[in-house]
MARKOL-584766 format. One record per atom (N, C-alpha, C, O): residue number from 1; residue in three letters; atom name; x, y, z negated. Coordinates in nm, 2 decimals, m for minus. Atoms other than C-alpha are relative to their C-alpha. Layout:
<recs>
pos,code,site,X,Y,Z
NUM,ALA,CA,X,Y,Z $
...
</recs>
This chain:
<recs>
pos,code,site,X,Y,Z
1,MET,N,m0.02,m0.11,0.11 $
1,MET,CA,16.12,11.62,m1.71 $
1,MET,C,0.15,0.03,0.00 $
1,MET,O,0.23,m0.06,0.00 $
2,ASN,N,m0.13,m0.05,0.01 $
2,ASN,CA,16.43,11.82,m1.72 $
2,ASN,C,0.06,m0.01,m0.17 $
2,ASN,O,0.01,0.06,m0.26 $
3,LEU,N,m0.06,0.03,0.13 $
3,LEU,CA,16.64,11.71,m2.03 $
3,LEU,C,0.11,0.11,m0.04 $
3,LEU,O,0.22,0.07,m0.08 $
4,THR,N,m0.09,m0.08,0.07 $
4,THR,CA,16.81,12.03,m2.12 $
4,THR,C,m0.05,0.05,m0.12 $
4,THR,O,m0.16,0.00,m0.16 $
5,ARG,N,0.02,m0.05,0.11 $
5,ARG,CA,16.80,12.22,m2.42 $
5,ARG,C,m0.18,0.03,0.00 $
5,ARG,O,m0.23,0.10,0.08 $
6,LEU,N,0.15,m0.02,0.00 $
6,LEU,CA,16.41,12.21,m2.54 $
6,LEU,C,m0.03,0.04,m0.15 $
6,LEU,O,0.01,m0.02,m0.25 $
7,GLU,N,0.04,m0.04,0.15 $
7,GLU,CA,16.27,12.41,m2.83 $
7,GLU,C,m0.11,m0.04,m0.05 $
7,GLU,O,m0.21,m0.05,0.03 $
8,SER,N,0.11,0.06,0.08 $
8,SER,CA,16.02,12.27,m3.09 $
8,SER,C,m0.13,0.06,0.05 $
8,SER,O,m0.23,m0.01,0.01 $
9,ASN,N,0.11,m0.05,m0.03 $
9,ASN,CA,15.74,12.46,m2.94 $
9,ASN,C,m0.02,m0.03,0.14 $
9,ASN,O,m0.13,0.00,0.18 $
10,GLU,N,0.02,0.04,m0.13 $
10,GLU,CA,15.78,12.33,m2.59 $
10,GLU,C,m0.08,m0.14,m0.02 $
10,GLU,O,m0.07,m0.22,m0.12 $
11,PRO,N,0.10,0.12,m0.01 $
11,PRO,CA,15.53,12.06,m2.47 $
11,PRO,C,0.07,m0.12,0.00 $
11,PRO,O,0.02,m0.22,m0.05 $
12,ASN,N,m0.08,0.15,m0.02 $
12,ASN,CA,15.80,11.79,m2.39 $
12,ASN,C,0.08,m0.04,m0.15 $
12,ASN,O,0.14,m0.14,m0.15 $
13,PHE,N,m0.07,0.01,0.09 $
13,PHE,CA,15.94,11.83,m2.73 $
13,PHE,C,m0.02,m0.12,m0.09 $
13,PHE,O,0.07,m0.17,m0.15 $
14,VAL,N,0.04,0.13,0.06 $
14,VAL,CA,15.75,11.53,m2.88 $
14,VAL,C,0.05,m0.14,0.06 $
14,VAL,O,0.10,m0.24,0.02 $
15,LEU,N,m0.06,0.14,m0.09 $
15,LEU,CA,15.83,11.30,m2.61 $
15,LEU,C,0.16,0.00,m0.02 $
15,LEU,O,0.21,m0.11,m0.05 $
16,VAL,N,m0.14,0.01,0.02 $
16,VAL,CA,16.20,11.40,m2.64 $
16,VAL,C,0.03,m0.05,m0.15 $
16,VAL,O,0.13,m0.13,m0.16 $
17,LYS,N,m0.02,0.05,0.14 $
17,LYS,CA,16.18,11.33,m3.02 $
17,LYS,C,m0.02,m0.14,0.00 $
17,LYS,O,0.06,m0.21,m0.07 $
18,ALA,N,0.04,0.13,0.00 $
18,ALA,CA,16.03,11.00,m2.95 $
18,ALA,C,0.11,m0.07,0.09 $
18,ALA,O,0.14,m0.19,0.05 $
19,MET,N,m0.09,0.06,m0.07 $
19,MET,CA,16.30,10.92,m2.70 $
19,MET,C,0.14,m0.01,m0.08 $
19,MET,O,0.24,m0.08,m0.06 $
20,MET,N,m0.15,0.01,0.08 $
20,MET,CA,16.58,11.01,m2.95 $
20,MET,C,0.01,m0.09,m0.08 $
20,MET,O,0.12,m0.13,m0.10 $
21,ASN,N,0.03,0.08,0.11 $
21,ASN,CA,16.43,10.76,m3.20 $
21,ASN,C,0.06,m0.13,0.08 $
21,ASN,O,0.12,m0.22,0.01 $
22,GLU,N,m0.06,0.11,m0.08 $
22,GLU,CA,16.53,10.50,m2.91 $
22,GLU,C,0.13,m0.02,0.04 $
22,GLU,O,0.18,m0.12,0.10 $
23,LEU,N,m0.14,0.01,m0.06 $
23,LEU,CA,16.88,10.59,m2.83 $
23,LEU,C,0.07,m0.11,m0.09 $
23,LEU,O,0.06,m0.13,m0.21 $
24,SER,N,m0.11,0.10,0.07 $
24,SER,CA,17.14,10.31,m2.92 $
24,SER,C,0.12,0.09,m0.02 $
24,SER,O,0.14,0.19,0.05 $
25,PRO,N,m0.13,m0.06,0.01 $
25,PRO,CA,17.47,10.42,m3.06 $
25,PRO,C,0.06,0.05,0.12 $
25,PRO,O,0.09,0.17,0.14 $
26,HIS,N,m0.07,m0.01,m0.12 $
26,HIS,CA,17.62,10.38,m2.72 $
26,HIS,C,m0.04,0.12,0.06 $
26,HIS,O,0.05,0.20,0.10 $
27,LYS,N,0.06,m0.12,m0.10 $
27,LYS,CA,17.37,10.63,m2.55 $
27,LYS,C,0.02,0.14,m0.08 $
27,LYS,O,0.05,0.24,m0.02 $
28,VAL,N,m0.02,m0.12,0.07 $
28,VAL,CA,17.40,10.88,m2.84 $
28,VAL,C,0.16,0.04,0.01 $
28,VAL,O,0.19,0.16,0.03 $
29,ALA,N,m0.11,m0.02,m0.04 $
29,ALA,CA,17.76,10.86,m2.80 $
29,ALA,C,0.07,0.07,0.13 $
29,ALA,O,0.17,0.13,0.14 $
30,GLU,N,m0.02,m0.05,m0.16 $
30,GLU,CA,17.73,10.95,m2.42 $
30,GLU,C,m0.05,0.15,0.01 $
30,GLU,O,m0.02,0.23,0.10 $
31,LEU,N,0.07,m0.14,m0.02 $
31,LEU,CA,17.54,11.27,m2.49 $
31,LEU,C,0.11,0.11,0.00 $
31,LEU,O,0.23,0.09,m0.04 $
32,ALA,N,m0.09,m0.14,m0.03 $
32,ALA,CA,17.71,11.62,m2.43 $
32,ALA,C,0.01,0.05,m0.16 $
32,ALA,O,m0.08,0.10,m0.22 $
33,TRP,N,m0.02,m0.03,0.13 $
33,TRP,CA,17.86,11.67,m2.77 $
33,TRP,C,0.09,0.14,0.00 $
33,TRP,O,0.12,0.19,m0.10 $
34,GLY,N,m0.11,m0.12,m0.01 $
34,GLY,CA,18.10,11.96,m2.65 $
34,GLY,C,m0.06,0.14,m0.07 $
34,GLY,O,0.02,0.22,m0.12 $
35,ASP,N,0.06,m0.13,0.02 $
35,ASP,CA,17.84,12.24,m2.73 $
35,ASP,C,m0.09,m0.03,m0.12 $
35,ASP,O,m0.18,0.05,m0.16 $
36,ALA,N,0.08,0.01,0.13 $
36,ALA,CA,17.70,12.09,m3.05 $
36,ALA,C,0.03,0.10,m0.12 $
36,ALA,O,0.13,0.16,m0.11 $
37,TRP,N,m0.02,m0.10,0.10 $
37,TRP,CA,17.66,12.30,m3.36 $
37,TRP,C,0.00,m0.10,m0.12 $
37,TRP,O,m0.07,m0.19,m0.13 $
38,PHE,N,m0.02,0.05,0.14 $
38,PHE,CA,17.77,12.18,m3.71 $
38,PHE,C,m0.04,0.08,m0.10 $
38,PHE,O,m0.01,0.20,m0.09 $
39,SER,N,0.05,m0.08,0.11 $
39,SER,CA,17.62,12.30,m4.04 $
39,SER,C,0.01,m0.06,m0.12 $
39,SER,O,m0.03,0.00,m0.22 $
40,GLY,N,m0.06,0.06,0.14 $
40,GLY,CA,17.75,12.06,m4.30 $
40,GLY,C,m0.02,m0.16,0.01 $
40,GLY,O,m0.02,m0.22,0.12 $
41,PHE,N,0.02,0.17,0.00 $
41,PHE,CA,17.71,11.68,m4.42 $
41,PHE,C,m0.06,0.00,m0.16 $
41,PHE,O,m0.06,0.09,m0.25 $
42,ARG,N,0.08,0.02,0.14 $
42,ARG,CA,17.53,11.54,m4.73 $
42,ARG,C,0.01,m0.15,m0.01 $
42,ARG,O,m0.03,m0.22,0.09 $
43,TRP,N,m0.01,0.13,0.00 $
43,TRP,CA,17.60,11.20,m4.87 $
43,TRP,C,m0.16,m0.04,m0.06 $
43,TRP,O,m0.22,0.04,m0.13 $
44,LEU,N,0.14,0.05,0.03 $
44,LEU,CA,17.27,10.99,m4.92 $
44,LEU,C,0.01,m0.08,m0.12 $
44,LEU,O,0.10,m0.17,m0.12 $
45,ASP,N,0.01,0.06,0.13 $
45,ASP,CA,17.20,10.86,m5.27 $
45,ASP,C,m0.14,m0.10,0.02 $
45,ASP,O,m0.25,m0.06,m0.01 $
46,GLU,N,0.12,0.08,m0.04 $
46,GLU,CA,16.98,10.54,m5.16 $
46,GLU,C,m0.06,m0.08,m0.15 $
46,GLU,O,m0.16,m0.15,m0.14 $
47,GLN,N,0.05,0.05,0.13 $
47,GLN,CA,16.92,10.44,m5.54 $
47,GLN,C,0.02,m0.16,m0.01 $
47,GLN,O,0.02,m0.21,m0.12 $
48,ALA,N,m0.02,0.13,0.00 $
48,ALA,CA,16.98,10.07,m5.45 $
48,ALA,C,0.11,m0.05,m0.02 $
48,ALA,O,0.20,m0.01,0.07 $
49,PRO,N,m0.17,0.04,0.01 $
49,PRO,CA,17.31,9.90,m5.58 $
49,PRO,C,0.02,m0.08,0.12 $
49,PRO,O,0.14,m0.12,0.11 $
50,ASP,N,m0.05,0.08,m0.10 $
50,ASP,CA,17.33,9.71,m5.27 $
50,ASP,C,m0.01,0.09,0.14 $
50,ASP,O,0.02,0.05,0.25 $
51,SER,N,0.01,m0.08,m0.11 $
51,SER,CA,17.25,10.00,m5.03 $
51,SER,C,0.16,0.05,0.05 $
51,SER,O,0.25,0.08,m0.03 $
52,PRO,N,m0.12,m0.04,m0.06 $
52,PRO,CA,17.53,10.10,m4.78 $
52,PRO,C,0.04,0.14,m0.03 $
52,PRO,O,m0.05,0.22,m0.06 $
53,PRO,N,m0.01,m0.15,0.01 $
53,PRO,CA,17.72,10.43,m4.83 $
53,PRO,C,m0.04,0.08,0.14 $
53,PRO,O,0.01,0.04,0.25 $
54,ALA,N,0.07,m0.07,m0.11 $
54,ALA,CA,17.53,10.67,m4.59 $
54,ALA,C,0.04,0.15,m0.03 $
54,ALA,O,0.07,0.20,m0.13 $
55,LEU,N,m0.05,m0.15,0.02 $
55,LEU,CA,17.62,11.02,m4.50 $
55,LEU,C,m0.09,0.07,0.13 $
55,LEU,O,m0.11,0.01,0.23 $
56,LEU,N,0.06,m0.07,m0.11 $
56,LEU,CA,17.42,11.27,m4.28 $
56,LEU,C,0.08,0.11,0.03 $
56,LEU,O,0.14,0.19,m0.05 $
57,LEU,N,m0.09,m0.09,m0.07 $
57,LEU,CA,17.60,11.49,m4.05 $
57,LEU,C,m0.10,0.11,0.07 $
57,LEU,O,m0.18,0.07,0.16 $
58,TYR,N,0.09,m0.10,m0.06 $
58,TYR,CA,17.43,11.81,m3.96 $
58,TYR,C,0.07,0.06,0.12 $
58,TYR,O,0.11,0.17,0.13 $
59,LEU,N,m0.07,m0.04,m0.13 $
59,LEU,CA,17.58,11.81,m3.61 $
59,LEU,C,m0.12,m0.03,0.11 $
59,LEU,O,m0.18,m0.14,0.12 $
60,ARG,N,0.11,m0.01,m0.08 $
60,ARG,CA,17.33,11.90,m3.35 $
60,ARG,C,0.04,0.01,0.14 $
60,ARG,O,0.09,0.12,0.19 $
61,PRO,N,m0.03,m0.03,m0.16 $
61,PRO,CA,17.37,11.84,m2.98 $
61,PRO,C,m0.11,0.07,0.07 $
61,PRO,O,m0.23,0.06,0.04 $
62,SER,N,0.10,m0.09,m0.07 $
62,SER,CA,17.21,12.08,m2.75 $
62,SER,C,m0.10,m0.06,0.08 $
62,SER,O,m0.20,0.00,0.11 $
63,LEU,N,0.13,0.08,m0.07 $
63,LEU,CA,16.99,11.81,m2.57 $
63,LEU,C,m0.12,m0.03,m0.13 $
63,LEU,O,m0.24,m0.03,m0.11 $
64,PHE,N,0.11,0.02,0.11 $
64,PHE,CA,16.83,11.73,m2.92 $
64,PHE,C,0.06,0.12,m0.12 $
64,PHE,O,0.13,0.07,m0.21 $
65,PRO,N,m0.05,m0.11,0.10 $
65,PRO,CA,16.90,12.08,m3.14 $
65,PRO,C,m0.10,m0.03,m0.12 $
65,PRO,O,m0.07,0.04,m0.21 $
66,GLU,N,0.08,0.03,0.11 $
66,GLU,CA,16.63,11.94,m3.38 $
66,GLU,C,0.05,m0.12,m0.07 $
66,GLU,O,m0.04,m0.18,m0.14 $
67,SER,N,m0.02,0.13,0.05 $
67,SER,CA,16.82,11.64,m3.49 $
67,SER,C,0.16,0.02,m0.09 $
67,SER,O,0.24,0.12,m0.09 $
68,ILE,N,m0.13,0.02,0.08 $
68,ILE,CA,17.11,11.50,m3.72 $
68,ILE,C,0.04,m0.13,0.00 $
68,ILE,O,m0.04,m0.22,0.02 $
69,VAL,N,m0.06,0.14,m0.03 $
69,VAL,CA,17.34,11.21,m3.72 $
69,VAL,C,0.02,m0.07,m0.14 $
69,VAL,O,0.09,m0.04,m0.23 $
70,LYS,N,m0.04,0.09,0.15 $
70,LYS,CA,17.31,10.94,m4.00 $
70,LYS,C,0.08,m0.09,0.04 $
70,LYS,O,0.07,m0.15,0.15 $
71,CYS,N,m0.11,0.10,0.00 $
71,CYS,CA,17.60,10.73,m4.05 $
71,CYS,C,m0.01,m0.11,m0.12 $
71,CYS,O,0.01,m0.07,m0.24 $
72,GLU,N,m0.01,0.10,0.12 $
72,GLU,CA,17.59,10.40,m4.26 $
72,GLU,C,0.11,m0.09,0.00 $
72,GLU,O,0.18,m0.12,0.09 $
73,TRP,N,m0.14,0.06,0.03 $
73,TRP,CA,17.86,10.21,m4.41 $
73,TRP,C,0.11,0.07,0.02 $
73,TRP,O,0.21,0.03,0.08 $
74,VAL,N,m0.11,m0.09,m0.01 $
74,VAL,CA,18.07,10.49,m4.42 $
74,VAL,C,0.13,m0.04,m0.07 $
74,VAL,O,0.13,m0.10,m0.18 $
75,ARG,N,m0.13,0.01,0.06 $
75,ARG,CA,18.44,10.47,m4.49 $
75,ARG,C,0.10,0.09,0.07 $
75,ARG,O,0.08,0.14,0.18 $
76,ASP,N,m0.10,m0.10,m0.04 $
76,ASP,CA,18.75,10.66,m4.46 $
76,ASP,C,m0.05,0.15,0.06 $
76,ASP,O,m0.01,0.20,0.16 $
77,PHE,N,0.04,m0.14,m0.04 $
77,PHE,CA,18.58,10.99,m4.47 $
77,PHE,C,0.10,0.11,m0.06 $
77,PHE,O,0.13,0.12,m0.17 $
78,VAL,N,m0.11,m0.11,0.02 $
78,VAL,CA,18.82,11.28,m4.44 $
78,VAL,C,m0.07,0.14,0.06 $
78,VAL,O,m0.11,0.16,0.17 $
79,SER,N,0.04,m0.15,m0.03 $
79,SER,CA,18.70,11.66,m4.44 $
79,SER,C,0.10,0.10,m0.04 $
79,SER,O,0.13,0.13,m0.15 $
80,ASP,N,m0.11,m0.10,0.00 $
80,ASP,CA,18.95,11.91,m4.38 $
80,ASP,C,m0.04,0.14,0.04 $
80,ASP,O,0.02,0.19,0.14 $
81,LEU,N,0.07,m0.14,m0.05 $
81,LEU,CA,18.74,12.25,m4.36 $
81,LEU,C,0.05,0.10,m0.07 $
81,LEU,O,0.06,0.08,m0.19 $
82,ASP,N,m0.02,m0.11,0.06 $
82,ASP,CA,18.83,12.58,m4.45 $
82,ASP,C,m0.11,0.06,0.00 $
82,ASP,O,m0.16,0.11,0.10 $
83,TYR,N,0.13,m0.03,0.04 $
83,TYR,CA,18.52,12.68,m4.64 $
83,TYR,C,0.00,0.17,0.00 $
83,TYR,O,m0.10,0.24,0.03 $
84,ARG,N,0.01,m0.13,0.01 $
84,ARG,CA,18.62,13.04,m4.68 $
84,ARG,C,m0.06,0.07,0.12 $
84,ARG,O,m0.14,0.16,0.11 $
85,ASP,N,0.04,m0.07,m0.13 $
85,ASP,CA,18.55,13.14,m4.32 $
85,ASP,C,m0.12,m0.07,0.04 $
85,ASP,O,m0.17,m0.02,0.14 $
86,LEU,N,0.12,0.09,m0.04 $
86,LEU,CA,18.25,12.86,m4.29 $
86,LEU,C,m0.13,0.05,m0.06 $
86,LEU,O,m0.15,0.03,m0.18 $
87,SER,N,0.11,m0.06,0.04 $
87,SER,CA,17.93,13.03,m4.32 $
87,SER,C,m0.10,m0.03,0.11 $
87,SER,O,m0.08,0.01,0.22 $
88,GLY,N,0.10,0.04,m0.09 $
88,GLY,CA,17.61,12.88,m4.15 $
88,GLY,C,0.05,m0.10,0.11 $
88,GLY,O,0.16,m0.17,0.09 $
89,SER,N,m0.05,0.09,m0.10 $
89,SER,CA,17.64,12.68,m3.84 $
89,SER,C,0.13,0.05,0.09 $
89,SER,O,0.15,0.17,0.11 $
90,VAL,N,m0.13,m0.04,m0.08 $
90,VAL,CA,17.97,12.67,m3.63 $
90,VAL,C,m0.01,m0.09,0.13 $
90,VAL,O,m0.04,m0.21,0.12 $
91,PRO,N,m0.01,0.07,m0.12 $
91,PRO,CA,18.01,12.56,m3.28 $
91,PRO,C,0.12,m0.13,m0.03 $
91,PRO,O,0.22,m0.11,m0.11 $
92,ALA,N,m0.10,0.10,0.03 $
92,ALA,CA,18.21,12.21,m3.26 $
92,ALA,C,0.09,0.03,0.13 $
92,ALA,O,0.04,0.07,0.24 $
93,TRP,N,m0.11,m0.01,m0.11 $
93,TRP,CA,18.52,12.24,m3.05 $
93,TRP,C,m0.01,m0.14,0.10 $
93,TRP,O,m0.01,m0.14,0.22 $
94,ASP,N,m0.01,0.12,m0.07 $
94,ASP,CA,18.52,11.87,m2.96 $
94,ASP,C,m0.05,m0.11,m0.11 $
94,ASP,O,m0.01,m0.12,m0.23 $
95,VAL,N,0.04,0.09,0.09 $
95,VAL,CA,18.32,11.57,m3.09 $
95,VAL,C,0.03,m0.14,0.07 $
95,VAL,O,m0.01,m0.16,0.18 $
96,GLU,N,m0.03,0.14,m0.07 $
96,GLU,CA,18.45,11.19,m3.02 $
96,GLU,C,m0.07,m0.10,m0.08 $
96,GLU,O,m0.07,m0.08,m0.20 $
97,PHE,N,0.07,0.11,0.04 $
97,PHE,CA,18.26,10.88,m3.08 $
97,PHE,C,0.10,m0.11,0.06 $
97,PHE,O,0.12,m0.12,0.18 $
98,ALA,N,m0.07,0.12,m0.07 $
98,ALA,CA,18.48,10.57,m3.03 $
98,ALA,C,m0.02,m0.13,m0.08 $
98,ALA,O,0.00,m0.14,m0.20 $
99,GLU,N,0.03,0.10,0.06 $
99,GLU,CA,18.38,10.23,m3.08 $
99,GLU,C,0.12,m0.09,m0.03 $
99,GLU,O,0.20,m0.13,0.06 $
100,LEU,N,m0.12,0.07,0.06 $
100,LEU,CA,18.63,10.02,m3.31 $
100,LEU,C,0.00,m0.14,0.06 $
100,LEU,O,m0.10,m0.20,0.09 $
101,PRO,N,m0.02,0.13,m0.06 $
101,PRO,CA,18.78,9.69,m3.18 $
101,PRO,C,m0.06,m0.10,m0.12 $
101,PRO,O,m0.11,m0.20,m0.09 $
102,SER,N,0.07,0.07,0.10 $
102,SER,CA,18.67,9.56,m3.53 $
102,SER,C,m0.13,0.00,m0.02 $
102,SER,O,m0.17,m0.07,m0.11 $
103,GLY,N,0.13,m0.05,0.02 $
103,GLY,CA,18.33,9.68,m3.50 $
103,GLY,C,m0.03,0.12,m0.05 $
103,GLY,O,0.07,0.17,m0.12 $
104,GLY,N,0.02,m0.12,0.06 $
104,GLY,CA,18.18,9.99,m3.61 $
104,GLY,C,0.04,0.11,0.11 $
104,GLY,O,0.06,0.08,0.23 $
105,TRP,N,m0.02,m0.12,m0.08 $
105,TRP,CA,18.25,10.36,m3.49 $
105,TRP,C,0.09,0.08,m0.09 $
105,TRP,O,0.09,0.08,m0.21 $
106,ARG,N,m0.09,m0.12,0.08 $
106,ARG,CA,18.51,10.64,m3.57 $
106,ARG,C,m0.07,0.12,0.08 $
106,ARG,O,m0.09,0.12,0.20 $
107,ILE,N,0.07,m0.15,m0.04 $
107,ILE,CA,18.35,11.00,m3.54 $
107,ILE,C,0.10,0.09,m0.06 $
107,ILE,O,0.15,0.09,m0.17 $
108,ALA,N,m0.09,m0.11,0.04 $
108,ALA,CA,18.58,11.28,m3.52 $
108,ALA,C,m0.07,0.13,0.04 $
108,ALA,O,m0.12,0.14,0.15 $
109,VAL,N,0.06,m0.15,m0.07 $
109,VAL,CA,18.44,11.66,m3.50 $
109,VAL,C,0.12,0.10,m0.03 $
109,VAL,O,0.16,0.12,m0.15 $
110,ASP,N,m0.10,m0.12,m0.02 $
110,ASP,CA,18.69,11.93,m3.42 $
110,ASP,C,m0.07,0.13,m0.01 $
110,ASP,O,m0.14,0.17,0.08 $
111,LEU,N,0.04,m0.13,0.02 $
111,LEU,CA,18.59,12.26,m3.56 $
111,LEU,C,0.11,0.11,0.00 $
111,LEU,O,0.11,0.21,m0.07 $
112,ARG,N,m0.14,m0.13,m0.01 $
112,ARG,CA,18.90,12.47,m3.47 $
112,ARG,C,m0.05,0.14,0.02 $
112,ARG,O,m0.12,0.16,0.12 $
113,PRO,N,m0.13,0.00,0.09 $
113,PRO,CA,19.01,12.68,m3.60 $
113,PRO,C,m0.05,m0.01,m0.16 $
113,PRO,O,0.01,0.05,m0.24 $
114,ARG,N,0.05,0.00,0.13 $
114,ARG,CA,18.80,12.61,m3.92 $
114,ARG,C,0.04,m0.15,m0.06 $
114,ARG,O,0.03,m0.17,m0.18 $
115,GLY,N,m0.05,0.12,0.06 $
115,GLY,CA,18.92,12.24,m3.95 $
115,GLY,C,m0.06,m0.11,0.08 $
115,GLY,O,m0.09,m0.10,0.20 $
116,ARG,N,0.05,0.13,m0.06 $
116,ARG,CA,18.80,11.88,m3.88 $
116,ARG,C,m0.04,m0.09,m0.10 $
116,ARG,O,0.01,m0.08,m0.21 $
117,LEU,N,0.06,0.11,0.08 $
117,LEU,CA,18.61,11.60,m4.02 $
117,LEU,C,0.02,m0.13,0.07 $
117,LEU,O,0.03,m0.12,0.20 $
118,SER,N,m0.01,0.11,m0.07 $
118,SER,CA,18.65,11.23,m3.94 $
118,SER,C,m0.04,m0.11,m0.10 $
118,SER,O,m0.02,m0.10,m0.22 $
119,LEU,N,0.06,0.11,0.09 $
119,LEU,CA,18.49,10.90,m4.07 $
119,LEU,C,m0.01,m0.11,0.10 $
119,LEU,O,m0.02,m0.10,0.22 $
120,GLU,N,0.04,0.13,m0.06 $
120,GLU,CA,18.43,10.53,m3.98 $
120,GLU,C,m0.12,m0.04,m0.06 $
120,GLU,O,m0.16,m0.04,m0.17 $
121,CYS,N,0.14,0.06,0.06 $
121,CYS,CA,18.11,10.38,m4.00 $
121,CYS,C,m0.05,m0.11,0.08 $
121,CYS,O,m0.03,m0.12,0.20 $
122,GLY,N,0.07,0.12,m0.05 $
122,GLY,CA,17.93,10.05,m3.94 $
122,GLY,C,m0.10,0.02,0.11 $
122,GLY,O,m0.11,m0.07,0.19 $
123,SER,N,0.11,m0.05,m0.10 $
123,SER,CA,17.64,10.23,m3.73 $
123,SER,C,m0.02,0.14,m0.02 $
123,SER,O,0.02,0.21,m0.12 $
124,PHE,N,0.05,m0.13,0.02 $
124,PHE,CA,17.50,10.55,m3.67 $
124,PHE,C,m0.13,0.01,0.10 $
124,PHE,O,m0.14,m0.07,0.19 $
125,SER,N,0.11,m0.03,m0.07 $
125,SER,CA,17.17,10.70,m3.52 $
125,SER,C,m0.02,0.16,0.00 $
125,SER,O,0.04,0.24,m0.07 $
126,LEU,N,0.04,m0.11,0.00 $
126,LEU,CA,17.03,11.01,m3.42 $
126,LEU,C,m0.13,0.03,m0.06 $
126,LEU,O,m0.22,m0.04,m0.02 $
127,LEU,N,0.14,m0.03,0.08 $
127,LEU,CA,16.73,11.15,m3.65 $
127,LEU,C,m0.05,0.12,0.02 $
127,LEU,O,0.02,0.22,0.03 $
128,PRO,N,0.06,m0.15,0.01 $
128,PRO,CA,16.48,11.44,m3.64 $
128,PRO,C,0.04,0.06,m0.12 $
128,PRO,O,0.03,0.00,m0.23 $
129,ALA,N,m0.04,m0.07,0.14 $
129,ALA,CA,16.61,11.70,m3.87 $
129,ALA,C,m0.14,0.01,m0.10 $
129,ALA,O,m0.26,0.00,m0.05 $
130,ALA,N,0.13,m0.02,0.09 $
130,ALA,CA,16.36,11.74,m4.16 $
130,ALA,C,m0.03,0.14,m0.01 $
130,ALA,O,m0.13,0.18,m0.07 $
</recs>
């Protein structure tokens, strides 16, 4: 199977979605993120008092265009975006995933010239977009 960009109406799409659910953070970080599309973020309200701070990044890599990134135990979230010119999805200039020596990950998304966002999290995963 050729793992290039698959559309949701293609026969291999279900298989690719199943593969996506099995990817470890290391494998997700190794995906080609340079041609990803960003369309926003949303904090999750888990309703439980002991639930970790979680964030959905609507950041879609070309290999899994029907996916989003879920980050758990989020800290140090910084969003420096110029929303005046931000409408719809925009291409990411660069996306970096770095494993931290103390555990967890740092994710940085460069949306030049519109800005950038970054965060640290305990873990993250790739989820099918709803």
